[in-house]
C-alpha positions in Angstrom: -72.5 0.6 -43.5 -70.6 -0.6 -46.5 -67.0 -1.8 -46.5 -64.9 -1.7 -49.7 -61.5 -3.2 -50.1 -59.7 -2.0 -53.1 -56.4 -3.4 -54.4 -54.3 -0.5 -55.5 -51.2 -0.5 -57.8 -48.7 2.3 -57.7 -48.4 3.1 -54.0 -44.8 3.0 -52.8 -44.6 5.0 -49.5 -46.6 6.6 -46.7 -47.1 9.8 -48.8 -48.8 7.7 -51.5 -51.1 6.3 -48.8 -52.0 9.9 -47.7 -52.5 11.0 -51.3 -55.0 8.2 -51.9 -56.8 8.7 -48.6 -57.1 12.5 -49.2 -58.4 12.0 -52.7 -61.1 9.7 -51.4 -62.0 11.9 -48.5 -62.5 14.9 -50.8 -64.6 13.0 -53.3 -67.0 11.1 -51.0 -68.3 11.2 -47.5 -66.5 8.5 -45.5 -66.7 7.0 -42.0 -63.1 5.6 -42.3 -60.4 5.2 -44.9 -57.1 3.3 -44.5 -54.5 2.8 -47.2 -51.5 0.5 -47.0 -48.6 0.6 -49.5 -47.3 -2.7 -47.9 -50.6 -4.5 -48.6 -51.3 -2.6 -51.8 -54.9 -1.9 -50.7 -57.2 0.7 -49.3 -60.2 0.0 -47.0 -63.1 2.4 -47.3 -66.1 2.5 -44.9 -69.1 4.6 -46.0 -72.9 4.6 -46.1 -72.8 5.2 -49.8 -73.3 2.5 -52.5 -70.3 2.7 -54.8 -69.2 0.7 -57.7 -65.7 -0.1 -58.9 -66.2 2.5 -61.7 -67.0 5.1 -59.1 -63.7 4.5 -57.4 -61.8 4.4 -60.7 -63.2 7.9 -61.6 -61.7 9.2 -58.4 -58.3 7.4 -58.4 -57.4 7.0 -62.1 -56.5 10.7 -62.6 -54.0 10.3 -59.7 -52.0 7.6 -61.4 -53.0 4.8 -59.0 -54.7 1.8 -60.5 -57.4 -0.3 -59.0 -56.5 -4.0 -59.3 -59.3 -5.6 -57.2 -62.6 -4.6 -55.7 -64.7 -6.2 -53.0 -67.7 -5.1 -51.0 -69.1 -6.3 -47.7 -71.0 -5.1 -44.7 -69.0 -3.2 -42.0 -69.9 -3.8 -38.4 -68.8 -1.5 -35.5 -67.4 -3.5 -32.6 -65.8 -1.8 -29.5 -65.4 1.6 -31.1 -63.8 0.1 -34.3 -65.1 -0.7 -37.7 -64.6 -4.3 -38.9 
């Protein structure tokens, strides 16, 4: 399982978080997605191998801009992905 942490510019409220999460859910098959306008990031867990460009193609049309990208391995511990 792959874990991506994307820095996002432009989220200002809970509705922005929902918009980003919905866009990602509709575009790719996810195990988990969690956006935070406080932390200005979104965490995506999926089996897919995705590049920063893949995420930009999904989010750029919405007006949200990716400011950082990191990838690691997600591990499930006690019913939660970490």
